[in-house]
N, C-alpha and C positions, 0 to 999 in steps of 0.2 A: 504494499500500500504506500501511496506517495505521502509526503509530508503534509501534515494537517488534515489528512482524510480521516473521517471517523471510522472506528473499528466496527461499528454497527452499520451495515449497508442499508440501503433503502429497499425499494421494491425488487422483485425478481422478474426477469423478462424472458420470454420464449419467442425468438425471432426465427421465422421461416421464410426463405427466399427461394422462389422456384421458377422453372420454365416448364410449362405444361406441354404434354404430348400434342402433336398434331390432331385436330378433330375433337379435343376435349371442350366441352361446354363449360367455360370458366364460371358462368353465373351459377350453375348447379353446384360447383364445388364451394363457392362463396356462400351460397344458401345453406349448404351442409355444415360449413364452419359456424355460421351464425346460430343454427339449431344446436349444434354441439356445445358452444360456449354458454348458450342460454340454460342448458340442462345441468351445468356444473357450477355450483355456487363458488368454488375456489377460484374461479376466474374473476379478477377484479375488472378488467376491461379487455376489449378486443378492437384492434384497428387493422385495416388492410388498405392496400393501394396497388395501382398498376403503374408501372414506369411510363412516363410521358416525355421525359427530357433526356434520359441517359443516352450517351453515345454507345453504339453497338460494341465498339472495341472495349469500353469500360464495363458495360453490364454483362458481357460475355453470354448473352442469350436469356439471362434471367428477366422475367417480366413482372412478377408479382411478389409482394411482400405482405406477410401476416405477422402481426405483433400481438402477443398476449401478455398482460401484465397481472402479476400475482402480488399479494401483500408480502409473502415470504416464500422461501424455497420450498418449505413443506407443503404449501398450497399447490405449487407446481408439481410436486411429487404425487399429491392426491389426484390432480388432473391427469397426469401421465399414465397412471395406473387405473383410471376410471374405465369401466367396460365401454361406455359410449365413445371414449377417446380411442381405445384399442380397436374398436369396430371401425370407426371413421378413418383411422390411420391406414387401414388396408385399402379403402376406397381411394383415399388421397394418394397413397403411394402408387397405385395403378395408373393414376392420371399424370404423374409427373415424369419429365424426362431428366431434369437435373434439379439438385436441391442443395442449399446451404442451410444449416440449422445451428443456431447459437442459443445457449441458455446461460444467462448471466445475472448476477446481482448488480443493480445500478448504483453508481456513485454520482451524486449531484454535482454537476460542474457549473451550473448557473441556475439560480432560483427563478421560477416563473415571475413575471411582472405582477405586482399586486393589482 
């Protein structure tokens, strides 16, 4: 940890960046994600987006990002082992060509404006 950083971390994030396979109906996947996170109370928030500005050379074919926020790592663990997540993961995995997945505690670099 860097100097001045608190020992106690903030929220825990689950970041998934994907390139879907050709022919996948992305809206169906997003709808499935929304349903999944609504069923699991451990998920604090869910955000997603599709790249609109990235240069192909930099984004390497990845097109969509999904970000789930949890109050603490234990909530993420609850989510990851939840039967609905396990079931949806199989569907999600079948739809993706490439994936980058990061799970991390956050460290506040700049507080939001009041």
